[in-house]
N, C-alpha and C positions, 0 to 999 in steps of 0.2 A: 467467404460470403459476407456481405454487409447487410445489416438489417436496420430499417428505419423505424423509429418510434415517434409518436406524437401524443401530446396531452395539452389540449387547448393551443396556446401559441408557442409552447415549448417543444423542441425537437431534440432527438438524440440519434446517434449512430452506434451500432454495435458490430464488432468484427468477430466472426467465429474463430479466426486465427488468434489464439490467446484468450478468447472469450471476453474481451474487454470492451468497455464503453469508450469510444474514441472521439465523441463529439457531444457537447451539450450546448444548445443555443436557447436564449430567452426569446420573448416575443418581439424584441427589437432587432433580433438577428445577431446579438453579441455572442461570440464564441468564448466559452470559458475553459475548455480543455486544450492543452498544448497540442500543437499540430504535428510534432514529431520531426522538426527540421533537423536532419542529420548533422548540420554544421555545429549544432549544440548537443543534441541527444535525440535519437530516432524513436525513443519510447514515447508512449502517451499515458497509458493507464494499466500497466501490466499487473497480472495476478501472481502473487508470490506463493508458491506451493510446490513441494511439501516442505521447503525450507524458506527462511527469510534471511537474506544476507549471505555472507560467505562462510564456507566451512574451513576449518583449520587444515591447511595443506590441501584443500580441495577434496578432503575425504571425510567420511563419517562411518562409524562402526555400528552395524545393525546385525543383531543375532549372531555376534561373534565374527562377522566378516566385514571387510572394508569395502565401501562403495564410493565412487566418485560422482560428484554432482556440481554443476556450475552454480554461480551466484544466483540466488533467488529461486532455484529449482527449475522445473521443466514445463510447468503449466503455461508460462507466458509465450512459449514457442510451440505449443501444441494446438492441433486443430480440434475444436469442440464440435459436438453435434447438437443440432437444434432439437430441443425436447418439447417446448411449449412456446406459443407466441400469441400475443394480443396486440391491440393498437398501441398500448402504452407500456407493455412489458415483454420480456423474453426470458426464457430459461434455457440454459445450455449445459451440456454434460461432458465430462471427461472421465474416462475409465482407464484402467491399466492396459498396457500393451507390451509386446516383447521389448520395446525400447525402454519404457518406464521401469519394467521389472528388472532390467539390467542395472539400473541405478537406484532403485527403490523397490525392494522385493515384496510388495504387498498388493493385493487386489483392493480397489477402492472405487468409490463414486464421488466425484466432485461436481456438484450442481451449483451454477452461478445464476442468480436471478437479478437482472437489472430492471428497475421500474422507474419510468419517467413520471415525476410528480408535476403538479401545476406550477411549482416554484423551485424545482430541483430534481434530484434523483436519489434512489437508494440502491445499494448493492448488497445482496445477501450471498454469503458463501455457506453451502451446506456440504459437509463431508460425511459420507457413510462408510462404515466398515463392512465390506461385502465378503470378507474372508473369515477364517476360523481362528485367527490369532489376533492379539491386541495390535491396533494400528496407531503408531506414533506419527504425528505431523505437526508442522507449524504452518501458519497461513497469514497473509497480509495483503494490503493494497499499496499502490504506488501512484496515486492519482496526481497527475501533473496539471496545474492550473496556469493559464497565461497570467503573467505578472510583469508588466502592467496589463490590465484587462481592456483598457481603452487607449486610443491614440492620444498623444500629447502628455501621457503620464510616464513616470519612471518607476523602476523597481523600488527605489528608495522612498517613494510616496506611499508605500504600503506598510502594514504591520500585521503581526499575528496577535490576536487578542483572545485570551483564554476565558472560559466561563467563570473561573475563580482565581483569586490571588494564589500564587504558587511560590514555594521555596524548593526549587528543583535544580539539580545538576544535570548537565548533558553528559551522557556516557561517552568517554573518549574512544576513538578508533586508532588502531595501529596502521602503518602504511599498507599492510596486507589486508585491511578491511575487517580486522577482528576487533572485538570490544576489549579494551585494555582494562586490566585490574588496577591501573593507576588512578589517581585522584580525578573525580569528576570536574567538569568545567562549569563555573558559576554562570548561569544564564538567567534564571528566574529567581530573584532574591526578594521576596515580599512584593512581587509585581504580577500583573496579569498580561503585560504587553511586551512583545519583542519587536522593536522597530526594525524594519528590514534594511539590510545592506548586504553586499556580496562579501564583505570582509570576513565575517565569521565563518562562512562556507569555504572561503579560500584557506582558512586556517584549520578548520575542523572537519571539512567535507560534509558531514551530516550532523544535525542536532537530534539527539536521541533521548527520549524521556521515558521513564518507567514509573508506573503507578502514580500518575498525577491525581490531584483532587478533581480537576476538571474532567468532564466527559465530552466537552465540545470546544472548538476553537474557530475563530473567524479569521479569514484572510481578507482584509479590507483596506480600501484607500482611505488614508487618514483625513483627507479633506472632505470627502463626500460621505464616508461611512459605508459606501457601497462595496459589495464583494460577495463572498460565500461563507457559510457557516457549516462546518463538518461536525456531526455528532458521531462519536466513536466509543460509546459506553460499553460495547461488547468486547473491546480490545484493551488489554492492560498496558500497551505501549503505543507511543506515537513518535514518528520521526519526520524531519523536514530536510529536504535536499534540493540543491541546485548545483550544477557542475562548478567545481573550483576553478578559479582563474579564467572564467569564460564570459562573465557578465551576461549570462543567459537570461532571456526574458520569460522565465517561468519558475514556479516553485512547486515541488511535490509535497503533498500532505499524505502521510503514510501511517494508517492504523495497523498495528502489528500484533499478532499473537505468536510470539517467538522473535528471535533476533539473530544477528550474526554470532558465530562462535566467540566465546571469550578466549583470550590468549592462554588461559590456564585450564581450559576445558578438558575433560577426560577423553573426548572423542566419541563417546557413545551417544547415539541419537537421543535416547530417553533421558540423558542428563542435560539436554539443552534447556535453558531457561524458558519457561512458559510452554514447553512441549505438551501438547494434548495427546493423551493415549485413549483411544476408543476401544471398548470391548467389542467383540463380534456382534453384528446386527444393530449396533447403536449408531446414532447420528449426532452431529453437532452443527448448529447454525449460528452464524455471526453476521451482523448487519452494521453497515455504516451509511449515514444519510447526509446529503448535501442540500442545503436550502440557500436560495438567494437572499441577501440582506441589502 
């Protein structure tokens, strides 16, 4: 089911399959979310839960047993139920099922609230432990923005501009999609800007940063300064991805609480970096916000 939101001149579309925001348009009708062309990538804005990234050998150990789970977990291919709806917001829910319990043996409630703002949108993930044992999970977003955003522009006309100057290495990935314990890749060395080109993504696949000083980043056209600003202060990691060797016209901005398995991980879920463990009856809410600039 598709749900339409409106706030003044801005509109958004939400899909209950995956619980994701699949469209955001400004008052001029400009679309900012990638349209999911399968020639490049059929995704748009998937929710990553209860893992982020890939597992080592596709498996994870939970309570002494091994479970299999695909990259980024199961929420992105699950049907959410509508819990609340207003003109400019919607709340959807996902609970455990026989299918999820076979891969992730916990009862849970995942509530996703998308709110359309006058100049952007916010998304809040709230996870509740509805069981009687500690609930481990990771969660993240994978928001794909059209890049270029306007006709006549190029991907290379854009840049990522962070709120603060950074000295940060990108965590390297193995060919299997695991984070390597090898040396990080110098990307932000006393700078706040990454000029965009496809070449770094052809080499590294994904730019992954942990514990930046910045809590926000802009994806902007360098000539006009127009674009979007993402605030990700609730998340310790952020990643950027576009398909390697595809010259795809989009870039994903991905706030993460958790990440792919490290190549030397123990295999236990609770040993995953930034894994959240909720006691019974507790909740954890995390928000990221996008504003037009």
